[in-house]
C-alpha positions, -999 to +999 in steps of 0.1 A: -005+001+000+015+031-010+024+058+018+013+095+015+045+109-001+069+081-004+088+074-037+100+037-046+131+025-066+119-013-075+149-039-085+133-072-097+153-097-099+147-126-124+129-149-105+103-129-099+122-115-068+113-078-060+132-054-033+117-023-032+138+009-017+117+047-005+119+075+010+103+112+010+122+131-023+140+155-015+171+184-027+199+171-011+221+185-035+238+208-012+245+185+011+259+158-006+280+184-022+293+189+012+317+162+032+299+138+048+286+149+085+279+119+105+266+142+137+246+164+111+237+144+078+203+139+073+189+104+079+161+089+057+133+069+068+140+045+050+104+022+034+109-012+023+094-041+002+110-077+000+086-103-018+110-136-026+099-173-024+108-177+000+091-146+025+074-112+019+076-082+042+077-043+048+098-022+073+100+011+076+135+026+097+159+047+094+182+029+076+201+052+054+216+084+058+215+109+028+252+105+017+248+069+022+217+065+000+238+083-028+267+062-019+248+028-020+235+039-059+273+049-072+280+014-053+252-005-075+266+014-105+299+007-108+311-012-137+327-039-141+310-060-111+347-074-104+348-102-072+325-098-042+322-062-032+305-054+000+285-019+008+274-018+046+256+009+063+264+021+090+229+011+108+233-024+102+201-034+093+210-031+050+238-047+037+244-048+000+271-077-018+279-072-053+285-111-058+295-112-097+287-104-132+281-129-161+266-125-195+248-092-184+236-106-154+244-092-122+242-111-087+238-092-058+229-104-024+209-078+006+212-088+036+184-076+061+189-076+098+175-059+129+145-033+120+145-043+083+147-082+089+115-101+085+086-101+109+098-141+122+137-126+125+122-098+147+099-119+168+109-126+204+117-163+199+141-153+172+181-155+176+201-124+181+216-111+146+196-136+131+187-120+092+175-127+060+197-126+028+182-120-004+195-133-032+187-116-067+199-123-104+192-089-124+195-075-160+218-042-161+190-023-173+172-032-142+200-020-118+210+008-138+169+018-133+167+011-097+197+038-093+181+063-114+154+062-096+172+062-059+193+096-069+160+107-083+147+108-050+175+128-036+173+152-065+206+142-080+218+127-117+239+102-117+272+104-123+291+093-158+277+059-164+302+029-157+325+049-146+351+030-128+360+055-103+351+035-064+319+055-042+329+070-009+311+050+008+318+018+037+329-004+010+349-033+009 
């Protein structure tokens, strides 16, 4: 059910699994042009929706700062995808792993934990630190649309497509 004023970036896997990430759009260009201010960088109230054969759920959590959202988009837009690379957010509820690329198909793993995890992982009987990992195989076009939507919700445009410059965020 759409939430008032929330826009979403949608990423659909080849198997029909889907990950949607959204927040209230904003013009963050001025703040994103400045260095990261961890004490004052605005947090996004992130709305997430996950649908897969294993589980479906939604979450709302301040899981990303504006800078992290931009850096995540750049991380996902980086080409080529060589070897596994990981993007970890300051808030540990979300982590993204670029697993690899073969024949124009990009494999990624999105880890959901804590407030972003499925309800069964947040229940009182769940193991501490229980998480769910969504594996997605996506086309280059789908991934680029997702990136463009994320950046659009921040009021910024995509940088040089296919740039080999590493994003500035916390990744390894």
